[in-house]
C-alpha positions as CSV (number, residue, x, y, z in Angstrom):
1,M,24.5,-29.1,18.8
2,I,22.1,-31.9,19.6
3,K,23.1,-35.6,19.9
4,I,20.5,-38.3,19.9
5,D,21.6,-41.5,21.7
6,E,18.9,-44.0,21.0
7,K,20.8,-46.9,22.5
8,N,20.9,-45.2,25.9
9,G,17.7,-43.2,25.5
10,L,19.3,-39.8,25.8
11,V,19.1,-36.4,24.1
12,V,22.3,-34.5,24.6
13,V,22.8,-30.8,24.0
14,E,25.8,-28.6,24.2
15,T,25.7,-25.8,26.9
16,P,28.2,-23.0,27.7
17,T,29.7,-25.2,30.4
18,G,29.7,-28.6,28.6
19,E,26.9,-31.0,27.8
20,A,23.4,-31.6,29.3
21,A,21.7,-35.0,28.9
22,Y,18.0,-35.6,29.1
23,Q,16.2,-38.9,29.2
24,M,14.1,-39.4,26.1
25,D,11.0,-40.0,28.2
26,T,11.0,-36.4,29.5
27,P,9.2,-33.3,28.3
28,E,12.5,-31.5,28.1
29,A,13.9,-34.0,25.6
30,F,10.7,-34.0,23.6
31,K,10.9,-30.2,23.3
32,I,14.5,-30.2,22.2
33,V,13.9,-32.8,19.5
34,S,10.6,-31.1,18.5
35,D,12.2,-27.7,18.0
36,A,14.9,-29.3,15.9
37,W,12.2,-31.2,13.9
38,L,10.3,-27.9,13.3
39,R,13.4,-26.2,12.0
40,C,14.3,-29.2,9.8
41,G,10.7,-29.3,8.5
42,W,10.9,-25.6,7.7
43,D,14.1,-26.1,5.8
44,T,12.8,-29.0,3.8
45,K,9.3,-27.5,3.2
46,Y,7.6,-30.4,5.0
47,V,4.3,-28.6,5.2
48,Y,4.1,-28.4,1.4
49,S,3.3,-32.1,1.2
50,F,-0.3,-32.3,2.6
51,S,-3.7,-31.9,1.1
52,W,-7.3,-32.2,2.4
53,M,-10.0,-33.7,0.1
54,G,-7.8,-33.1,-2.9
55,R,-6.7,-29.5,-2.2
56,P,-3.2,-28.5,-1.0
57,V,-3.2,-27.4,2.6
58,I,0.0,-25.7,3.6
59,Q,-0.2,-26.3,7.3
60,L,1.4,-28.5,10.0
61,P,-1.0,-31.4,10.5
62,E,-0.9,-31.0,14.3
63,D,-2.1,-27.4,13.9
64,M,-5.1,-28.7,11.9
65,I,-6.0,-31.4,14.3
66,R,-5.7,-28.9,17.2
67,I,-7.9,-26.3,15.6
68,Q,-10.6,-28.8,14.7
69,E,-11.1,-29.3,18.5
70,V,-11.4,-25.6,19.0
71,L,-13.9,-25.4,16.2
72,Y,-15.9,-28.3,17.6
73,R,-16.1,-26.7,21.0
74,V,-17.0,-23.2,19.7
75,K,-19.2,-24.4,16.8
76,P,-19.2,-21.0,15.1
77,N,-21.8,-20.0,12.6
78,V,-19.1,-18.4,10.5
79,I,-15.4,-19.1,10.1
80,V,-13.5,-16.3,8.4
81,E,-10.0,-17.1,7.0
82,T,-7.7,-14.5,5.5
83,G,-5.3,-16.1,3.0
84,V,-6.8,-18.6,0.5
85,A,-3.8,-20.0,-1.5
86,H,-5.0,-23.4,-2.9
87,G,-8.0,-23.5,-0.7
88,G,-7.2,-26.6,1.3
89,S,-7.8,-25.1,4.7
90,L,-11.1,-23.6,3.5
91,V,-12.1,-27.1,2.4
92,F,-10.9,-28.5,5.7
93,Y,-13.0,-26.0,7.8
94,A,-16.0,-26.5,5.5
95,S,-15.8,-30.2,5.9
96,L,-15.8,-29.8,9.7
97,C,-18.9,-27.5,9.4
98,K,-20.6,-30.2,7.3
99,A,-19.8,-32.9,9.8
100,M,-21.0,-30.8,12.7
101,G,-24.1,-29.7,10.9
102,K,-23.4,-26.1,11.5
103,G,-21.3,-23.3,10.0
104,R,-19.9,-21.9,6.8
105,V,-16.6,-20.4,5.7
106,I,-15.6,-17.1,4.2
107,G,-12.2,-17.0,2.5
108,V,-10.5,-13.6,1.8
109,D,-7.4,-13.1,-0.3
110,I,-5.9,-10.1,-2.2
111,E,-5.5,-12.5,-5.2
112,I,-7.4,-15.7,-5.8
113,R,-5.8,-17.3,-8.9
114,P,-8.3,-18.5,-11.5
115,H,-7.3,-22.2,-11.3
116,N,-7.6,-22.1,-7.5
117,R,-10.9,-20.4,-7.6
118,A,-12.2,-22.9,-10.2
119,A,-11.0,-25.8,-8.0
120,I,-12.7,-24.4,-4.9
121,E,-15.9,-23.4,-6.6
122,T,-16.4,-26.9,-8.1
123,H,-15.4,-28.8,-4.9
124,E,-17.9,-30.8,-3.0
125,M,-17.6,-28.4,-0.1
126,S,-18.2,-25.3,-2.2
127,P,-21.8,-24.7,-1.0
128,L,-20.3,-23.9,2.4
129,I,-17.5,-21.6,1.1
130,T,-17.7,-18.0,-0.1
131,L,-14.7,-16.3,-1.6
132,I,-13.9,-12.6,-1.4
133,E,-11.1,-11.1,-3.5
134,G,-9.4,-8.0,-2.1
135,S,-7.0,-6.8,0.5
136,S,-8.1,-8.2,3.9
137,T,-7.6,-4.9,5.6
138,E,-9.3,-2.6,3.1
139,E,-12.6,-1.1,4.2
140,G,-14.4,-2.4,1.1
141,T,-13.3,-5.9,1.7
142,M,-14.4,-5.7,5.4
143,D,-17.8,-4.5,4.3
144,Q,-18.2,-7.5,2.1
145,V,-17.3,-9.8,5.0
146,K,-19.7,-8.1,7.4
147,A,-22.5,-8.3,4.9
148,L,-22.2,-12.1,4.9
149,I,-22.6,-12.3,8.7
150,Q,-26.1,-12.2,10.2
151,P,-26.9,-10.5,13.5
152,G,-26.5,-12.9,16.4
153,E,-24.2,-15.3,14.5
154,S,-21.1,-16.6,16.2
155,V,-17.8,-15.9,14.4
156,L,-14.2,-17.3,14.6
157,V,-11.4,-15.8,12.6
158,I,-8.1,-17.3,11.3
159,L,-5.4,-15.0,9.9
160,D,-3.1,-16.5,7.4
161,S,-2.4,-13.9,4.7
162,N,0.5,-11.4,4.8
163,H,2.5,-12.3,7.9
164,S,4.2,-9.0,8.6
165,K,3.6,-7.6,12.1
166,A,1.9,-4.4,10.8
167,H,-0.5,-6.3,8.5
168,V,-1.4,-8.9,11.1
169,L,-2.0,-6.2,13.7
170,A,-4.2,-4.3,11.3
171,E,-6.2,-7.6,10.6
172,L,-6.5,-8.2,14.4
173,Q,-7.9,-4.7,14.9
174,S,-10.4,-5.1,12.0
175,Y,-11.4,-8.7,12.3
176,G,-11.3,-8.8,16.1
177,R,-14.5,-6.7,16.1
178,L,-16.3,-9.6,14.4
179,V,-15.2,-12.3,16.9
180,T,-18.0,-13.2,19.3
181,P,-17.5,-13.9,23.1
182,D,-15.6,-17.1,24.0
183,S,-14.6,-17.5,20.3
184,Y,-11.1,-16.9,18.9
185,I,-9.1,-15.0,16.4
186,V,-6.0,-17.0,15.5
187,A,-2.7,-15.4,14.3
188,T,-1.0,-18.2,12.4
189,D,2.7,-18.8,11.5
190,G,4.3,-17.2,14.6
191,I,7.0,-19.8,14.0
192,M,8.7,-17.1,11.8
193,S,10.2,-15.7,15.0
194,K,12.0,-19.0,15.6
195,V,13.5,-19.8,12.2
196,V,15.4,-16.6,11.4
197,G,18.5,-17.5,9.4
198,A,16.8,-20.5,7.8
199,P,16.1,-20.7,4.1
200,R,13.3,-18.4,2.9
201,T,13.5,-16.1,5.9
202,Q,14.4,-12.5,6.5
203,P,16.5,-11.0,9.3
204,D,13.7,-8.8,10.6
205,W,11.5,-11.8,11.3
206,S,12.8,-11.8,14.9
207,W,10.3,-9.0,15.5
208,N,8.4,-8.6,12.3
209,N,6.0,-11.6,12.7
210,P,2.4,-12.5,13.7
211,L,3.5,-13.5,17.2
212,E,4.6,-10.0,18.0
213,A,1.4,-8.6,16.5
214,A,-0.7,-11.0,18.7
215,R,1.1,-9.9,21.8
216,E,0.7,-6.2,21.1
217,F,-3.0,-6.7,20.3
218,A,-3.6,-8.6,23.5
219,D,-1.7,-5.9,25.5
220,T,-3.9,-3.1,24.1
221,N,-7.3,-4.8,23.8
222,P,-8.7,-5.9,27.2
223,D,-11.5,-7.8,25.5
224,F,-9.0,-10.4,24.3
225,V,-6.7,-12.7,26.1
226,L,-3.7,-14.6,24.6
227,E,-4.1,-18.1,25.9
228,E,-3.9,-21.7,24.9
229,P,-7.2,-23.5,24.2
230,I,-8.0,-26.3,26.6
231,F,-8.0,-29.6,24.6
232,P,-10.2,-32.4,25.8
233,F,-7.8,-35.3,25.9
234,N,-4.2,-35.7,27.1
235,E,-3.0,-38.8,28.9
236,G,0.6,-38.1,28.0
237,R,3.2,-35.9,29.6
238,I,3.5,-33.2,26.9
239,Q,1.6,-30.0,27.6
240,E,3.0,-27.8,24.8
241,R,1.8,-28.0,21.2
242,V,4.3,-28.8,18.4
243,T,3.2,-26.0,16.2
244,Y,3.7,-23.3,13.5
245,W,1.3,-21.2,15.5
246,P,2.9,-20.6,18.9
247,Q,0.8,-18.3,21.2
248,G,-1.5,-17.6,18.3
249,F,-4.9,-18.1,19.9
250,L,-6.6,-14.9,21.1
251,R,-9.9,-15.6,22.9
252,R,-12.5,-12.9,23.2
253,L,-13.7,-12.7,26.8
254,Q,-17.4,-13.1,27.7
255,T,-17.6,-9.6,29.3
256,A,-16.6,-6.7,27.1
257,H,-14.6,-3.8,28.7
């Protein structure tokens, strides 16, 4: 149990031996409150309340702000995202490409519903977006993605489709080959491992999740390292992201093994 004592500036948590109190101005208190906030946000479907340039984007805003810094540093020629849904994140990434004057986006989904396709294809950002309908792990789908990438182009990949460990691992193995040195493949929604028992969850999420897939991929692929990106500004005391994508960034090393 957590108690928040705003009057005295304390966050109090129960421990096996009693209670532990943390000053609110400490990273420890921030993490306790943030973890509770993430769980509360999951239960209340908080991420289902945002859009970008008119299209729903079912992501935590902090994750979108963080990844824009990664995209700005890497400035990839091509951003591939598996999982389209309403297309909000595709529009977000495309708008960053337009602002940077570089890059385009490929969206892959096993089913792109007609109303979502129509909204994406008539959007202002549509010239920078290509949609591919098909299972992200099927060879034919991969062939279509590869055909859209020119030799020498830099590539960054974001995985946000089926979040089972097996599927994400298969995506990592397939799309990891497209990622260029010092760019990333991002396994989103590893928060699944932290919300087991909450609404809309399954008991096997404790192991059947993107985080476990990312860890296994990193352990067996020496060309990639699982690491936090370096963000260019932080004058605060908090070093950890408040995120739905914990340990989700896999960077391809400069030197292939």
